[in-house]
BATOR-57873 format. One line per field, with one value per residue (C-alpha): residue in one letter; residue number from 0; z, x, y. Coordinates in steps of 0.2 Angstrom, whole numbers, plus 2048, in hexadecimal, padded with zeros to 3 digits. Example, Ala and Ser with C-alpha at 12.3 -4.5 7.8 and 13.67 -1.06 7.14 Angstrom:
code <- (A / S)
pos <- (0 / 1)
z <- (827 / 824)
x <- (83E / 844)
y <- (7EA / 7FB)
***
This chain:
code <- (M / L / I / A / H / F / S / D / M / H / V / K / A / D / G / E / F / A / F / G / K / V / D / T / G / A / A / L / E / R / C / V / Q / H / I / N / F / L / D / P / T / P / D / M / V / L / I / T / G / D / L / T / F / N / G / G / I / Q / E / Y / A / A / L / R / A / H / L / S / I / L / D / A / P / Y / F / L / I / P / G / N / H / D / Q / R / E / R / L / R / S / A / F / A / D / L / A / Y / L / P / K / E / T / K / F / I / H / Y / V / V / D / D / F / P / L / R / L / I / A / L / D / T / L / E / P / G / K / T / A / G / I / L / C / E / E / R / L / R / W / L / E / H / K / L / S / I / N / K / S / K / P / T / I / I / L / M / H / H / P / P / F / K / T / G / I / E / E / M / D / R / T / G / L / A / N / P / D / A / L / A / G / I / V / L / R / N / N / Q / I / R / L / I / L / C / G / H / I / H / R / P / I / Q / T / E / W / C / G / V / P / T / M / I / A / P / A / T / A / H / Q / I / S / L / E / L / R / P / G / E / T / A / T / R / V / M / E / P / P / A / I / Y / L / H / L / W / G / V / E / G / L / V / S / H / I / S / Y / V / G / D / Y / H / T / H / S / P / F / S / S / G / Y / L / A / S / K / Q / E / H / T)
pos <- (0 / 1 / 2 / 3 / 4 / 5 / 6 / 7 / 8 / 9 / 10 / 11 / 12 / 13 / 14 / 15 / 16 / 17 / 18 / 19 / 20 / 21 / 22 / 23 / 24 / 25 / 26 / 27 / 28 / 29 / 30 / 31 / 32 / 33 / 34 / 35 / 36 / 37 / 38 / 39 / 40 / 41 / 42 / 43 / 44 / 45 / 46 / 47 / 48 / 49 / 50 / 51 / 52 / 53 / 54 / 55 / 56 / 57 / 58 / 59 / 60 / 61 / 62 / 63 / 64 / 65 / 66 / 67 / 68 / 69 / 70 / 71 / 72 / 73 / 74 / 75 / 76 / 77 / 78 / 79 / 80 / 81 / 82 / 83 / 84 / 85 / 86 / 87 / 88 / 89 / 90 / 91 / 92 / 93 / 94 / 95 / 96 / 97 / 98 / 99 / 100 / 101 / 102 / 103 / 104 / 105 / 106 / 107 / 108 / 109 / 110 / 111 / 112 / 113 / 114 / 115 / 116 / 117 / 118 / 119 / 120 / 121 / 122 / 123 / 124 / 125 / 126 / 127 / 128 / 129 / 130 / 131 / 132 / 133 / 134 / 135 / 136 / 137 / 138 / 139 / 140 / 141 / 142 / 143 / 144 / 145 / 146 / 147 / 148 / 149 / 150 / 151 / 152 / 153 / 154 / 155 / 156 / 157 / 158 / 159 / 160 / 161 / 162 / 163 / 164 / 165 / 166 / 167 / 168 / 169 / 170 / 171 / 172 / 173 / 174 / 175 / 176 / 177 / 178 / 179 / 180 / 181 / 182 / 183 / 184 / 185 / 186 / 187 / 188 / 189 / 190 / 191 / 192 / 193 / 194 / 195 / 196 / 197 / 198 / 199 / 200 / 201 / 202 / 203 / 204 / 205 / 206 / 207 / 208 / 209 / 210 / 211 / 212 / 213 / 214 / 215 / 216 / 217 / 218 / 219 / 220 / 221 / 222 / 223 / 224 / 225 / 226 / 227 / 228 / 229 / 230 / 231 / 232 / 233 / 234 / 235 / 236 / 237 / 238 / 239 / 240 / 241 / 242 / 243 / 244 / 245 / 246 / 247 / 248 / 249 / 250 / 251 / 252 / 253 / 254 / 255 / 256 / 257 / 258 / 259 / 260 / 261 / 262 / 263 / 264 / 265 / 266 / 267 / 268 / 269 / 270 / 271 / 272 / 273 / 274)
z <- (9E5 / 9D4 / 9CD / 9BA / 9B7 / 9A7 / 99F / 991 / 984 / 97A / 972 / 961 / 958 / 94F / 93F / 945 / 949 / 957 / 94E / 93D / 940 / 952 / 953 / 965 / 965 / 95E / 96B / 97A / 972 / 972 / 985 / 98A / 982 / 98B / 99B / 999 / 995 / 9A4 / 9B0 / 9BE / 9B9 / 9C1 / 9CE / 9C7 / 9BA / 9BD / 9AF / 9B3 / 9A6 / 994 / 98F / 97F / 973 / 973 / 97E / 96F / 971 / 964 / 96D / 97D / 973 / 96C / 97D / 985 / 978 / 97B / 98E / 98E / 98A / 99A / 9A4 / 9B5 / 9BC / 9B7 / 9BF / 9B5 / 9B8 / 9AC / 9A5 / 99C / 98B / 992 / 994 / 9A4 / 99F / 990 / 99B / 9A7 / 999 / 991 / 9A1 / 9A9 / 9B0 / 9BA / 9CB / 9D2 / 9C6 / 9CF / 9C5 / 9CB / 9D4 / 9CC / 9CB / 9C7 / 9D6 / 9E1 / 9ED / 9EB / 9FB / 9F4 / 9F4 / A00 / 9FA / 9FB / 9EB / 9EA / 9D9 / 9D7 / 9C9 / 9C5 / 9B4 / 9B1 / 9A1 / 994 / 99C / 99A / 9AC / 9BA / 9CA / 9DB / 9E0 / 9F2 / 9F0 / 9E9 / 9F7 / A05 / 9FD / 9FD / A0F / A14 / A0C / A12 / A24 / A23 / A23 / A28 / A2B / A1A / A0E / A00 / 9ED / 9E7 / 9D3 / 9CB / 9B8 / 9BC / 9C5 / 9D4 / 9D1 / 9C5 / 9BA / 9B1 / 9A0 / 9A1 / 993 / 99C / 9AD / 9A9 / 9A7 / 9B6 / 9C6 / 9C9 / 9DC / 9E3 / 9F3 / 9F9 / 9F5 / 9FE / A0F / A0D / A09 / A16 / A23 / A1D / A1E / A18 / A06 / 9FF / 9ED / 9E2 / 9CE / 9C1 / 9AE / 9A2 / 99E / 993 / 99C / 9AA / 9B8 / 9CB / 9DA / 9EC / 9EF / A01 / A07 / 9FB / 9EB / 9DC / 9CB / 9BA / 9AE / 99B / 98E / 984 / 973 / 971 / 97E / 982 / 97E / 98E / 98B / 99B / 992 / 999 / 98C / 980 / 978 / 97C / 96D / 96A / 969 / 964 / 972 / 978 / 982 / 993 / 9A3 / 9B6 / 9C0 / 9D3 / 9DE / 9F0 / 9FB / A0A / A03 / A02 / 9F0 / 9E3 / 9D2 / 9C1 / 9AF / 9A2 / 990 / 984 / 975 / 96F / 974 / 971 / 97F / 97F / 989 / 99C / 9A4 / 9B1 / 9A5 / 998 / 9A5 / 9AB / 999 / 995 / 9A5 / 9A0 / 98F / 996 / 9A4)
x <- (E5C / E59 / E63 / E63 / E68 / E6A / E75 / E7C / E80 / E8B / E93 / E9C / EA9 / EA1 / E98 / E97 / E87 / E85 / E80 / E81 / E71 / E70 / E77 / E7B / E85 / E76 / E6A / E76 / E77 / E65 / E64 / E71 / E67 / E57 / E60 / E65 / E54 / E4D / E46 / E4B / E5C / E64 / E71 / E7A / E7A / E7E / E83 / E85 / E90 / E91 / E96 / E9E / E9B / EAC / EB7 / EC0 / ECB / EBF / EB0 / EB6 / EBA / EA8 / EA1 / EAB / EA5 / E93 / E93 / E9F / E8E / E85 / E81 / E81 / E90 / E90 / E97 / E9A / E9F / EA5 / E9A / E9F / EA2 / EAE / EC1 / EC8 / ED8 / ED0 / EC2 / ECE / ED8 / EC9 / EC3 / ED3 / ECE / EBF / EC5 / EBA / EC1 / ECF / EE0 / EEA / EDE / EDA / EC7 / EBE / EB4 / EB3 / EA8 / EA1 / E9C / E98 / E85 / E77 / E77 / E88 / E8D / E96 / E9B / E9F / EA9 / EA1 / EAB / EB4 / EBE / EB9 / EA9 / E98 / E92 / E98 / EA0 / EA6 / EB5 / EBB / EC6 / EB7 / EAB / EB8 / EBA / EA7 / EA4 / EB3 / EAC / E9A / EA2 / EA9 / E98 / E89 / E7E / E7E / E71 / E7A / E77 / E81 / E85 / E89 / E88 / E82 / E71 / E72 / E61 / E57 / E4C / E42 / E4B / E55 / E62 / E67 / E66 / E75 / E7F / E7B / E86 / E8D / E8E / E80 / E7F / E90 / E89 / E79 / E82 / E89 / E79 / E70 / E7D / E7C / E6B / E71 / E70 / E60 / E62 / E6C / E6C / E72 / E72 / E76 / E64 / E5F / E4F / E46 / E44 / E42 / E41 / E45 / E55 / E5B / E4F / E56 / E4D / E58 / E55 / E5C / E5C / E56 / E64 / E65 / E63 / E5D / E54 / E54 / E42 / E37 / E39 / E32 / E2F / E3A / E48 / E44 / E52 / E51 / E53 / E58 / E48 / E48 / E3C / E3D / E4C / E4A / E53 / E4F / E4D / E4F / E48 / E50 / E46 / E39 / E32 / E43 / E46 / E39 / E3D / E35 / E39 / E3B / E3A / E47 / E3D / E31 / E20 / E17 / E0F / DFC / DF0 / DF3 / DEB / DE0 / DD7 / DD5 / DCE / DC2 / DBD / DB9 / DAE / DA4 / DA0 / D99 / D8E)
y <- (4F0 / 4E8 / 4DB / 4D5 / 4C3 / 4BA / 4AB / 4A1 / 4AE / 4A2 / 4B1 / 4AD / 4B8 / 4C7 / 4C1 / 4AF / 4A6 / 498 / 488 / 491 / 49A / 4A3 / 4B4 / 4B4 / 4C4 / 4CE / 4C5 / 4CB / 4DC / 4DD / 4D7 / 4E4 / 4F2 / 4EA / 4EB / 4FD / 504 / 4FD / 509 / 507 / 502 / 4F3 / 4F6 / 4E6 / 4D9 / 4C7 / 4BC / 4A9 / 4A1 / 499 / 4AB / 4A5 / 497 / 48F / 49A / 4A2 / 4B2 / 4BB / 4B5 / 4BD / 4CD / 4CD / 4CA / 4D8 / 4E4 / 4DF / 4E0 / 4F0 / 4FB / 4F4 / 503 / 4F8 / 4EF / 4DD / 4CD / 4BE / 4AB / 49F / 490 / 47F / 488 / 494 / 494 / 49C / 4A4 / 4AC / 4B3 / 4BA / 4C2 / 4C9 / 4D1 / 4D5 / 4E5 / 4DF / 4E0 / 4D3 / 4C5 / 4BB / 4BE / 4AE / 4A2 / 491 / 494 / 4A4 / 4A6 / 4B6 / 4BF / 4D1 / 4DA / 4EC / 4E9 / 4E6 / 4D5 / 4CB / 4C2 / 4B1 / 4AC / 499 / 492 / 480 / 47E / 46E / 46F / 462 / 45E / 465 / 461 / 46C / 467 / 46F / 467 / 466 / 475 / 480 / 47A / 47E / 490 / 493 / 48D / 498 / 4A7 / 4A4 / 4A2 / 4B4 / 4BD / 4B2 / 4C1 / 4CA / 4C4 / 4BA / 4B5 / 4A6 / 4A6 / 496 / 490 / 47E / 47C / 470 / 469 / 45F / 467 / 45A / 45D / 44D / 450 / 461 / 459 / 44D / 45C / 466 / 467 / 455 / 456 / 460 / 457 / 45E / 470 / 46C / 46A / 47A / 483 / 47C / 481 / 494 / 49C / 4AC / 4A6 / 4AE / 4A9 / 49E / 4A2 / 496 / 495 / 487 / 480 / 48E / 490 / 499 / 48D / 490 / 484 / 484 / 47A / 478 / 485 / 492 / 499 / 492 / 49A / 495 / 4A4 / 4A3 / 4A6 / 4B6 / 4AD / 49B / 491 / 47F / 477 / 473 / 460 / 457 / 446 / 438 / 433 / 441 / 44C / 45F / 46B / 47D / 488 / 49B / 49F / 4B1 / 4B6 / 4BD / 4C3 / 4C1 / 4D1 / 4CE / 4DB / 4DC / 4E7 / 4E7 / 4D6 / 4CE / 4C8 / 4C8 / 4C1 / 4C6 / 4C0 / 4CF / 4C9 / 4D1 / 4D8 / 4E4 / 4DD / 4EE / 4F8 / 4F9 / 504 / 504 / 4F4 / 4FD / 509 / 4FB / 4F0 / 4FD / 502 / 4EF / 4EE / 4FD / 4F6 / 4E7 / 4F0)
***
């Protein structure tokens, strides 16, 4: 089973640029085309928040149009830039999205891996939170099936990355989540967004990964007290392969980086030239 994962598209309405210069819609279109051309084709696509720039109605319309050409089924959650009701309205036909609940969280049990999607959005705030109601919901859903390998999706990462400016806006109460994760060893992977960089760690004994953005990234600023900036590093997606080795994750860069000669034949030819 192959899973594609990306995040933080920050889509604007058609013809508009984020920050006046970043064409996030075109960047998402390239990402979608990249996924559609993958061989093998992913079995599912996971999208971990900040779907739009301001949560505008026209932004969601543009987002819907871009995602409509994905060949694989996709599953999305809101981030701090999103508006829950406008998201529901734009994607009303997606059966997995709850229609009348307070939060946009859900479970998908149709694949070898179980998906539990968490809503960490706190309206009006950049940081995320999992309130008591959301934590109780998560613990209940995990208790229903403790034997099936499970992936958790959430926008705000529960760990510190070392990028101080972004760490101040991560999940505000990670300790409350940590207790639940430690009690449920069926959780095999936690996937996040928000930081605009590919970052991995082991958190509470579980591999936890932050996906890069489809357009602009955040600078790798590890010096204390320094301000992070937007950088136009290459966009990328994660590919998570579930098989006999469990979960193995790869980064696939979006763009044309030109194919050269096969590695093995080029390596052998080089060796022969130097013997």
